[in-house]
N, C-alpha and C positions, 0 to 999 in steps of 0.2 A: 508615394509611387511604389509599385511592387518591384522588388529587386529582380534583376535579370535571371538568376538561377531559379528562383520560385516561379517566374513566368514560364520558363522552359519546362519545369516539372509539371506545372499546371496544365499546359497545353498537351503534354504526353498523356497525363491521366485523363484528361477530358476527352481525348480521342477514343479512349477505350470505354468510358463510363457514360458519356453523354447520351447514347441511345437508350439507356435504361434508367437514368436518374433525372429527377427535376426537383426544384424546391417547392415549398408549400403553395406558392401562387402559380406554379406551372412555368415560371420564367426560365430562361436558359441559364444553366450552371456557369457558363463561361462569364457571364456578366458579373457574378458575385460568387465565384467558386471558393474563395477563402472562408466564407461563412458556412460551408457544408462540412460537416464533421468527418464524413468518409474521405474527403480529399485531404483534410489535415492529417488524418490517421495514416493514409497511404504515403503522404509526403514524408512523415516521420519515419515510417518503416523503411523507405528508400534511403533516407539519411543514415539510419542504423546499418543498413546493408552495405554501404560504402566502407564501413569500419569492420563489420563482421566478416564479410567475404574475404578481403585480404588477410585478416587475422587467421581465418580458418585455413587458408592455403599455406600460410607460413607455418602454422602448427603442424600440418600434415607433412610439409617438407622436412622440418627438424626431426620429426619422428622417423620418417623414412630414411633419412640420412644418418640416423643414430648419432645425433649431435651430442647426446649426453656422454658418450664414450669417446668421441673423436674431437669434440669442439674445444676451442681455445680462444683466448683474447679477452678483451675488456668486457665484452658483452656476455660472455659465458655465464657468470652468476645470475644475471637478469634472466636470460633465456632458460636456464635451468630451473629457477624458481617459478617462472610464469608457465612453462610448458610441462615440466616433469615433476615439479614439487621438490621439497627438501626432505631430509630425514626427519622423521616424526619422533618426538619425545613425549609420549602420551602421559607419562607420570606427572609431568608439570601441571596437567589439567586439574588434577585433584588439589594441588597446592593452591591454585587460583580460585576455583569455583566452589570448592567445598568449605574453605575456611570461613567465608562470611556466614554460611548457614550454621556452622558449629558455634560461631560466636553468638548468633541470635538465639540458639537454644540455651546457652548458658547464662544469658542476660536476664535481668528481672522482668517481671510481667508488666510493670509500668513503663519500662523502656521499650518493651515489645509493642505495647499499645501506642506509645508515642511514634514509633516508627511506622506502624500500620496507618495511623492518622496522617503522618507526613507523606506516605506513599499514595494514599487515597487522595489527599488534597492535591498533590503534585500531578497525578494522572488526570483528575478532574479539571484542574486549572489549565493544564497543557492542551488537552484534547477538546475541552468545551470551547476555549479561546480559539483553537485551531478551526473547529467547525464553523463558529460564527464568522471568522475572517475569511474561510473558504467560500461561504455563501455570499458574503459582501463583495469579494473580489470578482466572482464569476457572474453575478446576477445584477450588479448595480453600476451606475455610471459614475465617472469622476469628472470634476471640473464644471459641474452644472448646478451647484447649490443643492436643492433637494435631489435625492437619489432618482426619483421618478421624472424629474423635469426634463423636457426636451433640450437638445443642444449639448448634452454631456457626451463623453467618450468612454466606451466600454473596453476593457482589456479582453482580448480574445485568445491569446496564445497560451494554452494550458501547459505546453512543454517548457515554457520558460519558468513557470512556477515550480514544475518538477525539478528543474536544474537548480533553482534557488534553494529548494529544500534539501537537495542532495549534496550540494557544495558545503552547506553549513554542517550537515550530519557528517560528511567526510572529515571536516576539520575537527569536530568534536571527538570523533572516534580516533582520529590520529593522535590528538593531544592525550587522550585517555591511554592509548597503547604506549606512548612515550613515557607517561608519568607513572604507569603501573605495569608491573611485570606480567607478561602474557605467556600462554603456553606455546611451545614450538610444535608445529604440525607440518604434515607433508602434502597438503592440498595444492595442486597446481593453481596458479593465479587465474588462468583463463577459465576455470570451472566456475568462478564467481559470475562470469559474464552471463550465464544462462538465467540465473536468479535475478540478475541486475536487469536484463532485457525485459523479463516478465514483470518485474517490479515497477519499472518506469511506464510500461504500457498499462498496468493496472492503475497506477497513480494518474496517468493522463485520462483514462476513462472516468476516474472518480471526479476530477475537476470538470471534464467535459460534460458529464451527465447532468450537472447542475444547470446547464443551459436549457435543458429539455424537461426536467422533472424537479420537483421540490426536494429540499434537503430532508424532510421527514421521510419521504418515500425512499430516498437513497439509504438512509440509516436502516430502515426496515428491510430493504433488499440485502444489505450487508449482514444484518442479523440472521437472515434466512439462508445463509450459504450452506448450512448443515444439510439442506435437502439435496442440492446437486452433488455435494460431496458424498452423501450416502448412496445416491443413485450410481455415481461413478464407481464407488467401492464395490457395490453389488455386481455391476456389469463387468468391469475390467478385472478387479482383484478377487472376485467371488467371495467377498466378505460376508459374514453373517452378523446380524445385529439383534439386540435384545428387544423385547416387546415395548419397553419404555422408550427406546430410541425411536421406534416407529410411531409411538403415541405422541411424543414431543414434536417430531417432524410434522405429523398431521396437524397439530395445534398451531405450529408456526405457519404452515401453509394456509390454514383457515384464517388466522389473524391477519396475515398480509393481504389475503384476498378481500377481507372485510374492509381494510383501510383503503386499498386501491380502488375498489368499486364504489365507495361512498364518499371519498374525500378528493376533491379536485379544486383547482383554483382557476381564476380567470386567465392566467397566463399560459395555461397548458391545456387549452381546449382542442387543439388540432390533433387529429389522429395520426398525422405524419410525425409530428413532434413527439407524441406519446410513444410511438413505435421506435423512433430513434433513441429515446431515453431507455427503453427496455433493452434494445440491442446493445447499447453502450454499457449498461449495467451487467448484461450477460457476459460482455468481454471483460469487465472488471472482475467478476466472480471466477471466470476461467483463468485468467492471468494470475490472480491473487492465489488461487488454489495451487497452481503450478509452482509459484514462488515458495510457498510453505513446504511443499513436498520436496523440492530440490534442495532447499536449505537443510531439511532433515537429513538428506543423503550427505551433504557436505559436513554436517556435524559429526559424522562417523570418523572424520580425520582428527577429532579431538581438539577442536579450536574453541576459543571463547566466543561469547555472543558479540563482544565489542569488535573482535577480529572479523567476525562475519559482517558486521555493520560497516567496518572500514572497506573490506573487499568488495562488497556489493555496491556501495556508494562510489567507490573509485571508478568502476566501470560505468555506473549510471552517469556520472559527470562527464566521462569521455563520450559516451553515446549522445547525451542531450546537447552538449555544447557543439559537438561535431554537426549534428543535424540542424541545430539553430543557425550555425554559421553558413552551412551550405544553402539553406533556404533564405538567408539574409534576414531572418527573424530576430536574431540576437540583438542587433543594433536597433531594430525597430522597438523591441521591448525595453531596451535601455533608454531610448528616447521617450518612451511613454512614462518611464519612471522619472525622468528629468522634468517632463511636463507637468506631472502630478505627484507632488511630494507625499500626498496622503497615500497614494498607491504604493510608493516606495516604502513607507512605514509599515503598511499592511503586509507587503510581500516579505520584508525582513522579519517582522514579528511572526508571521506564518511559518517561516523557516525555523525560527528560534523555538516555537512551540513544538514543531515536529521533531527537532533534534532532542529537546529536553524530554519529550514524551517517550522517545525510544529509550533513553537512559533510565527513566522511571520504570519502564516495562522490564528491563533487565534486572534492576535492583529489586523490584517487587517480587518477581518470580524467584530470584535467588534467596530472598529472605522468607517469603510466606508460601511459595508454591503456586502452581497454575490455577488451583481451584479459587483461591482468594483473589488472584489477579482477574479471573474471568468474572467473578461477582462484581468487582469494582468497575470493570469495563462495561458490563451489562447495565449497571446503574447509570454510567456515563452516557450510554446510548439513549436511555429513557430521558435523561435530563437534556440531552442535546436536542431531542424532538421538542420538548416543552419550550426550551429557550429559543429555538428557531421559530416556532409558532408565535411566541410572544414578541420577538423582535421584528420579524418580517411579515407578520399577519397571515400565516397560512391558515386556511379554514379546514378545521377537522370536525366532522359530524360526530354525533354521539355513537353511532355504530362504528365509525372509524376509530374513535378513541378506545372503544371496547376491543377492537382488533389489535391495537397497539398493546393493550393490557394482556391480551391472550398471548401475544408473541413473547413478551418478557416473562410472563408466568411459565411458559414452556421452557424458556432459556434457564430460568432458575431451577426448574425441575430437573433438567439435564445435569446442571452442576451438582445438585443435591444427590441425584442417583449415582453419579460418578464418584463422589466423595464417599458415599456409603459403601460402594463396591470396593474401592481402594482400601478402605479401613478394614473391611471384612477379609480381603485377601492378605493384608499385612498381619492380622491376628492369626489367620490360618497358617501362614509361613512361620510365625514366631512361636506357635504352640508347640510344646514338647511332644515328641513321638512316643507313644506308649509301647513298651516292649511286651510281647506275649510270652 
């Protein structure tokens, strides 16, 4: 039975959207509104607004009242850290982040090779397992024997999976910050909430899209994020790009088009479903692009990656658990876990893989740099497509497979060109200046 808060929100949303929306069979949305992704998205956003709006008003009040200068009491340290930030000691950053890299440079080549294999294996194991479980949870039934058999029950609330991932990531980051010394920085805590909101929305879109498109399609769409990023940079920031960047973007676009136009499965023949999947993937790319850009701005406060992980996941847990409780979906999802122990195991393992994957990302970049990390993750995406097709029977035509190869060839070309340009600029910077 639908909880009362969710009924109220559903009726309000339906009053606005029912004239323009219908499901694939043309039936009324009110009969089965919870299966329409746009309703769930708007319900989640309304839940987040009940936390964001009061917080925004409080922050504005504290700043207008000059609380930093006049405030007193037990809450003053918390308000100061959350709204105004603390004094920054950027010098500690070098002590934390540079030391591991210098250790790696002085170690033996065999030890370096071992660490590279360890990082590659950890990233592949974490994210390949995460991808397989993600598709299993969102596209298959529980409690019905074979996954395709009638009578099973499917888990539908993507937001609960986002909450599970974030609560474990928050725990891991918190323990890491306690056990290892972190730099002191001056970023106000509330600024993490912007990246947190876009992060949970992009994660929700990532889970939700699997109801409408295949996992290989989603992976290719994520790999082609470079195209909208370049377009946005050209239009908004007036950035200029090299010829090889345009060439690789065109190759990625051609490869994705070859795959999407020639590879389809019997589950996704509806044009309504296909359009929904494209819209959700577009939302994922937009929210994910904002997250990375906002985090780049936050790193100017000289924080560590684990501190960023902790701050973003702290607000993500607050947003998601608040929205789930307001909708009554939290206890529904817990009830689903109690009814299906297999789902509970999958959800926990999904969260463990996500948290461990984030730690492997930070460690790999600190030890070997972004170029090596990008190569490993590009290989992971290719292997994820092959693994998904093998386990879940996705049909890929010869032309579609060629499109996949073109996409990853273009990604490798981008990594190679960037590494060559960086090496050339380093040599030019270190070359002695000849005096006339």
